[in-house]
N, C-alpha and C positions, 0 to 999 in steps of 0.2 A: 504494500500500500504506500502511496506517495508520501503521506503524512509522516509515518514512522521512518521510512527509508531516507527521506530528506534530512531529518534531524539526526538520525544515526550516522549517516555518511558524513555529514558536516562536522560532527564532533570527532569522528575518526580521523578526518583530514587535519583537524586542529592539533591532534595529539602529536603530529610529526612536524609542526611548524616551529621553526627556529626563531629565537629572539635576536634582533639586531642589537649590536653593542652601541651604546650612546656615549658621547664624550663627556668629560667633566667640564661643566660650564660655570661662568662667573655669576649667573643669576642667583640671587638670594631672595627667598620669599619673605614677605612681611607678615601681616595678620592673615593667616590662611583660613579658608572657609570651604566647606563641602555642603552642597545642596542635596538633600534627600527629597526627591519629588513626590513624597507621600507623607502621611501622618506617622508619628512614632509607632514602632512595633513591627514594621514590615521589612522586606528584604533590602530596599534602598537605604532605609534608616540604619539597618545592620551594617551594610557595606560602608557607609560614611563613618559610622562610629568606630567600627573595628579597625578599618584601615587608618583612620585619623589617629587612633590610639597607638597603632604600630608605628606610624610615621614619627610620632612624638617619642616613643620608647627608643627608637633607633637614632634619634637626634637629627632627623632629616628636616624637621620644621622647627621654628622657634616657638616655644610654648605649646599651648593646646590648639587644636583645630576647631573652629566654630562649626557646629552642625546646624543648618537651617532647614527645617521641614517646610516644604512648599508644595502642598498637595493640590490636586485638581487636574482633570482632563487626562488621567492616565499618564501623567508626566508632562503633558502639554503646557501647563501653566509655567512650570519651571523652565522648559525649553524656550518658550517665548520670552520669559524674563531674561534669560542669558543672551539670547539673540538680539533682542531689541533694546535692552537697558544696560547690560553688563558685558558687552562684546569685547572690551579690551582689558578685562580684569585678569592680571597675571597670577593672582593669588587664589583664584577660584577653580574648584573642580566640582563635577556633578556626577552623582551615582547613576549608572546606566545598566541595562541588562537586556535580555531578549525581549522583555516587555517594551522597552524603548524602541527596539528595532521593529517590533510588531506594529506599534502605533504609526511609526514612520512609513512602514510598508503599506499600511492601509489608508494613508493620507489623513490620519486622525489629528495631526497637528496643523490646523489650517494656516497656509502661507509659509510653513516651515519645511525645510528639507534637510537631509542628512549632511550635506556639504556646508551647512552654515555653522557648524561647530568643528572642533578638532578632537579626534578620537585618540585617547591617551594609551589605554591598555586594559587588559583583563586581569583579574586576581583569582579566577577559578570558575568552575561550573557548578551550579546549584541544581541538583536533580529535584524534580517535582515530587510532591507527596499528595495523597488524598487521605483525609482524616475525618473522624467523627467525634462527637462528644464522648467523654469517658463512660457515661451511663447509657449510651446508645445500644440498642439491641443488635446493631450491625457490627460484625466482627471481621468481615472479609470484603475485598473488592467485588468478587462475584455476587455476594449478597446485595450490595448496593446497586449493582448493574441490573440484577433481577428485579429489584424494586422499580427501577427506571423503566424497564421493559413492561412490567405489569401495569403500572399507572404513573406515568411521568409527571402528572399534575401534583402528586403527593411528595415529590422530591425536589428540593431546591438546594443548589450547591453554591456556596459563597466563595469569592476570591478577591484578591487585592488589586486586580487590574480591571480596566473598563471592559464592557461587553465587546467581544472581538479581540480582546487582549490576550496575552500569553497564558494567564491562568485559565481563561475561558477555553483557549485552544487545547490546553492539556486535558481538560474534562472531555472535550470532543474527541481527542485522540483515544482516550480510554474507552469512551462509549462506542466509538467506531470499531475498535478492536474487539469489544465485547459483543458486537452484533446488534447494537441498537440501530433499527432500520432508518429512522428519520432523526438526524442529529438536531434538527430545529425544534424538537420536542423537549430537549434537555434545558431545564430551567437554571440559568446562571444568574446570580445576583452579585453585582459589582460594588466594591467599596474602595475607598482611598487608602489602600494599604492592608497587608495581611492581618495586622493587629485588630483592626475594626471588623474584619471578616470573621476572625475567631471569636470575638466578643459576641457577634450575632449567633454564631454556632452555639456558644455556651448559654445564650439566652433562650435557645430553642426556636429561634426565628427561621433557621435553615437546618437541613438534615446532614450536610457534609461541608467540608472545607477543602479547597484546593489551593496549594501554595508551593513554597520551596522549603527544603529541609532547614535552611538556616533560620528563616523567619518563624518556623514552627518549634524550634528548639526549646525556647523558654516555656512554651505551653506543654511540651512533652515532659520537660523536667518537673513542672509543677503538677503533672498528672491530670491536667484538665482535658486533654484530648488523647485519643488513641489513633495512631497511624495505621491505616489498613492496607496501604500500598505505597511503595516508593517506585517512581517511574524511571528506574535505572536498569541497565542490562543485567546487572548482578548486584548482590547486596553491597551496600556501602560499608566502609570501614569505620572504626571508632564507635561513637555512641549510637549511631543509626544502624549498626550491624544486626540489631535484634528485630528489625522490621522487614517483613517480606516484600519482595518486588511484585509488581503486577505480572511480570513475565512468569515467575514461579507459580502464580495462581492461575495460569492459563490464559492471561490477557496480555498480548504482546505489545504493550504500550510503553514507549520510552520518550521522555521529555526532559531535556536539560536546559537550564537557564544560565547563560553566561553572565558574569557580574564584572563590571569594570567602570570606567570613567570617561567622560568627555570634558573638554575645556572650552572656553569662549572661542569663537572663530577668529577674533582679532588678537588673541594671545600671541605674544612675541615668540619667535623661534627659540630664543634662549630659554624662556619660561616653559615652552612646550617640551623641549628636550630635557629640562630639569625634571618636570613631572613624569615624563616617560621613564627616565632613569630611576626616580624615586619609587615609582610603582613597581618597577622591576626588582629593586632592592627589597621592598616589602615582601614581594612574592617569594624571593629566595631565602628569606629569613626563617630562623627556627621559630620565632614568635608567630609568624603567619602560618607556618606548617601546623602548629598546635591549634590555631583557630580553625583551620580547615578540618582537622581531624575531629575536633569537638563539635563541629556544626554540619558535618556531612557534605562538605564542599569537595568536589573532585578537581583534579589538576586541569588547568588550562592556562598556558603561559604564552601570551601573544601581545605585542605592544607596538607602539609607533606606527610606521607606515603599514606594517603587516596587519595591525589591528584595524586601521582605516579600511584596508581591503577586505578584511574579515567581516566587518560590519556591513559593508556594501553587499557582500555575498549573502549574509544572513538576511538582509532586507529583501533581496531578490528571491530567496528560497521561501520566505514567509508569504510573499505576494503570491507565489504559486500555490502554496497550501490554502491561503485564504480564498483564492478563486475556486479551488476544488470544492470547498464546502459552502460556497455561495456568499461569503462575507464581503467580497468586492467583485466588481465586474472585470 
């Protein structure tokens, strides 16, 4: 099936991508800031805060990095803010992911395109998960999919991206591989970030949650949710090794969300190279390896010009997927 194959082949290619070395440059950052294009508690927020802390711990930035949560439009509000108002800010980076590429692929950021920003680098791939509340009678992914097939009106699934966004697509990938005949019957409820989506799950407003391993980690640790499927080819290492994959439950659904950063389009070359090199240093550090292991993040090491090309390829592939399931023409 094109959906799974496109994603699977894309990440296989990335595993062999080499990182270009970047020179040591004279640029020195001032008061650094990372925009998380969602409310606290989601994957973008996690990316900003964890990478910001690691940058500080490694002495790559002066002091702490300010994290600004700027939710709205599936990342569109933050994207427009950077393009239109902060285009020449050398101290600013913005958390991005497959969700960003998805919205750009579908033309969901009105008037904005991928070439209006500078793509810096990735810090890993975050595999998708599907979870239910701790007291839910559902214990496996096939059970949830059987409920969808029996009466889709009684099953709502929440996610932290907009309708048509990456969290939505992950649900459709799983439903498609489970044999749901009409993917348009799948009820997806969008929220501004995974934290809000899990809150609605715990309140009983929805029956399931779709997100990424890293944004679910806190709720897993607290015992509020139970993960019924990880959308990885095989079980993850570390704390997420206890959770079954969709594949081992007979549903061949794989969905990985790359996590990385972009900077303003008018950022200087010196600042761009500084941030590319700094993100590479974070990725190679023991500190970041520990964060990856603790939060179910898989390796993905691509930066600079290669990351720019990767994002363009990601957008093209998602456009093809979106056309297949009727989300765009």
